[in-house]
C-alpha positions as CSV (number, residue, x, y, z in Angstrom):
1,X,136.1,98.4,111.9
2,X,139.5,97.7,110.4
3,X,141.3,96.5,113.6
4,X,140.9,99.8,115.4
5,X,139.1,100.0,118.8
6,X,136.7,102.7,119.7
7,X,138.1,105.2,122.2
8,X,136.5,105.6,125.6
9,X,137.4,108.5,127.8
10,X,137.3,107.8,131.5
11,X,137.7,110.4,134.2
12,X,138.8,110.2,137.8
13,X,140.3,112.6,140.4
14,X,144.0,112.7,139.9
15,X,146.7,114.5,142.0
16,X,150.0,115.8,140.7
17,X,152.0,112.8,141.8
18,X,149.6,110.3,140.2
19,X,149.5,112.4,137.0
20,X,153.3,112.3,136.9
21,X,153.1,108.5,137.0
22,X,150.6,108.5,134.2
23,X,152.8,110.8,132.1
24,X,155.8,108.4,132.7
25,X,153.7,105.5,131.4
26,X,153.3,107.4,128.1
27,X,149.7,108.4,129.0
28,X,148.6,104.8,128.4
29,X,148.2,103.4,131.9
30,X,147.1,104.3,135.5
31,X,149.4,103.4,138.4
32,X,148.0,100.8,140.8
33,X,145.3,102.3,143.2
34,X,146.6,103.2,146.6
35,X,144.9,101.6,149.6
36,X,143.5,105.0,150.7
37,X,141.9,105.7,147.3
38,X,138.3,104.8,146.9
39,X,137.3,102.4,144.2
40,X,134.1,104.3,143.3
41,X,133.8,108.1,143.0
42,X,130.6,110.1,142.9
43,X,129.4,111.0,139.4
44,X,127.8,114.2,138.4
45,X,125.5,114.6,135.4
46,X,124.3,117.8,133.8
47,X,121.2,117.9,136.1
48,X,123.6,118.2,139.1
49,X,125.5,121.2,137.5
50,X,122.6,123.6,137.8
């Protein structure tokens, strides 16, 4: 590639306050994880969606 990185989309549950912080960061960074937020979230795949 010519100096460009491939884009990877990551998903995680986000509340309105956290989404506001992401917006303030120009949609380029997540705020630090709060102590009560889990590090890992359950993941669904198409077989779980019935």
